[in-house]
N, C-alpha and C positions, 0 to 999 in steps of 0.2 A: 808515600810522598803526596802532599797536599797537590791539587791542580790548581795552579795560579794563572793558567793561560788567560783568563778572561782579563787580566791586567792588561792585556794588549790589545782590547777591544776600542774601536776608535772614542767611545764615549770616555776613556778614562786617560785620553792624551793629554787633557788640559788640567785634570784634577787636581784640587788642593792636596799636598801631600798628608794633611792631617786627616781629611776625608779618607784619603786611600788608606792609612794606617788601620781606620775604624772599620773600613769594609775588609780588610785583611783580616782584622781580628774576627771579624764577625762571620766570615766565610770558614775560618779556621774552626770557630767553636761550634757552628751549626753544620758542619759537614757531615752528611749521611744520618742526621737525626731528623725525626718525624717533625712535622709542622708544630705540633703541641710542645714539644722540646726545643724548639728554635724560638719560639715566641719571646721567652726573656731575653735571649742574646739579642732579637732584633730590638726591643724596648731599651735595652741597655746601650744599645749602638745609637739610637734617638737621643737617649738623655746624655751621652757624650757629646754628640753633635751639637745640641741645644747648648751645652756648658760653653763649648766654644764659638757659640753664635755662627753656626752652619747649617747646612742643610743640602739634600742631594737633589740635583736636578731631576727633570722628568727622567731623562735619558739615562742618569746613574741609578734610579730609582728601578727602572724596567731591567737594566743589566744585575741588579742586586736580585731581583726576584727570579731572574734566568738563573743566575750562580746557585741560588739557596734552592731551587725546586729541581735542579737536574738529577738528584739522586732521590727525589720524594716517590712515594706510592702514588698511583693513580688518584686514589681518595685524598691525599695530602694536597696535590695540585689542584683539584677541585675546590677543596676548601680555601685554598690561597687566591684561586683565581674569584671566588665568590667574595673574598675580604677586599681584594682589589677594588672589586666593582661597587662593594658598598663604600669604599673610602674615596672613591672619586665622585660620587655623588655630593 
């Protein structure tokens, strides 16, 4: 069974239901996969958001990274952290 406990996180309290649906789909698709296999799912989620004129808040993005990285290898977590830093510049 998928771990959806992150839905109860305070950052999700007032999230648009359309964004939540995209997050749940993304979490289900990417669960247990290494970063290189998760990237297409992340890109697809961004495409879905843009199509609906939506975007994630900073808090939602942080939670998304936390959810997606919980089962990643230490190497993938380092890659993801590096990507986050690059995107913030």
